[in-house]
N, C-alpha and C positions, 0 to 999 in steps of 0.2 A: 722918879724919868728910868727913859729905857736906855738904849744903848748907842741911842745918837745924843742924847742931855736934852735932847728939846720935848719930842714926842710923851706922854705916858708909855711905859713897858704893856706893849701889845703884842699879841702871836701875830694879827692878822696888821700889823703896819710893820711887824717884821724886825720892833726892839725889846726882843722879850727874849728872856736866856731861861730855859724849860731845864728842871731840875733831872729830867729823862733824855738829854740831848747827848751822846756820848760824850765822853771825857772832852777832846781832841775839839769840837766845835764852844762846848763849854768856854776851856781856855782861851780858844779863839776871840769866843764874843766879847770875852770879860778885858781880855785885850788892847779891844777896839773900844772902849768907853773912852770918853773925855779926859783929861786928866782931871779937869775942875771939878769932875764928879764923883771922882773916887774914894772923896774924905765923906761923902755921903753912904756911899755903900760899903766902905768898910763901919759908918759908923753901926749902921741899920744892919751888918750883917756878919759880922766878926765881933769878938772880945777883942778885938788891939787897939794900944794906946794910939791914938788920934795923933796925939805932941809928936810922935815917932814919925808918923804915917806924914805927915806933912812939913817935916824938916827933909823925910827921903827924899833921891830922887825920882822922880815920877815915873821915867821905868823901873825900876827897881821895886815901888811902891805899885805899881800894874800888875808887876807879876807876880810878886807875892800875894795880892790881892786874889788873882788866877786861878794861883798854886791851895793857897788856902780852901778857897770856895770850892774846885775840881776837885779836892782830895775829898772833901765832907761829903760827898756824892759819891765820888769814886774811887775813893781810897787813894792813899799817898802814892803807890806805885803806881796807879796810874796820872796822877797829876803831872808825873814827871816825866812820862812817858809822854806827856802831851806836850810839856814845854819843853821837851828833848825834840819833838816835830817841830812847834811853832818856830824854835830858836832855827830848825836846819832850814826851812820855810822863810822867813820872813826876815830873820837877821843875817844869815850865809847865804839865802840867795839859792838854794838847793831843791832839786826836787823833790816834793812831796813822795813818801815811804809808797802808801796805796794810792793811787790813782784812780779815778772812771773811766772805763771802758766805753767804747763807740765806735759801733761799725760803721765806715764809711760804705754810703749807698752805691753802689754798682751803676746807678744810674747818674753818679756825679763827676766817675772816676772815665776818664778818657786817653788810653795807653797808660793806665798807672798816673797819669797826672791829675792833679783839682781845681779848679777855680777855688783859691784861699778863701774870698769874700762867701764866698756861697757854700761852702764848709761849714764856715764859723755860723752863718745863718741859720741853715740845716742841722747844725748841733746844737743850738739853741743855747750859744754862747753867748749871744746879742740878739737885741728882739728885731733886727732890720737887718738887712744887706748892706744898706746906709751908715747904718750906725759900724758896723763889721769896716766898710771904708776909710771912713773915719779914724778908728782904733788902728790898723793898716798902715796909712798914711804917717800916724802922729809916732807910730815904733811899738806899738801894744802890742806884738802879735811873733811870736817864736815858735822856729816847728824847729823841733832838736836842735837848741839854745840858739838856732839862727835868722835874726831877724827881719823878719818879711816888710818892707817898705812899699810895695807894688800892690797894689788893692786889684789888679788886671793878672798879676802874675797866677801863673799853670807853677803847680809846686808837685813835686814827685812824691808819693804818700808811698810810704813800707809800710810793713806789721810791726806793732810797737813802737810806731814814732810818738813823739812827746809834743803835743800843740800847749802851746799858756797863751792864752788871751788875759792882760792886764799882769797882775802879780797875784792874782789869788783864784786866776778857774787856770785848772790842769785836765788836758783827757789823752788820755794812753786812745791811739788810734788802732782800731781792726780794718783789715781787709774783706 
């Protein structure tokens, strides 16, 4: 089973965990597997005692699995760093250490401001402007820690601003 617990593990379906992926990605994907699937992953991929796994708290068991498998392919140091980064971003809700950068096209800027829905669509953070408007209205978009709820908002953009969409998508903006 893949990371969704339903489909087979497949690169094309996006449910695979490849051994060549960076440690942070591997750790994150392992943390996303359903709790019910954990014993099967442990059984197939480790020599750990399944009885102990089944009695452990699901979060602890999942973290252990992610750390074990990440260390197996990337080393203990990388696995520890991946776990710390994961905890920083998803448990402590902080900004990731490394962010992809996005240069805001000059055509979108008008007097240093940009329509937020257009920016999300142009940056490919959402598949369409309609999806951007929905996310914005639901409070799923932050710019430098400030929640944006008006899909028609023209927001001021500064170099280095951090745009967050949902829980997992971040961009550092450049002008």
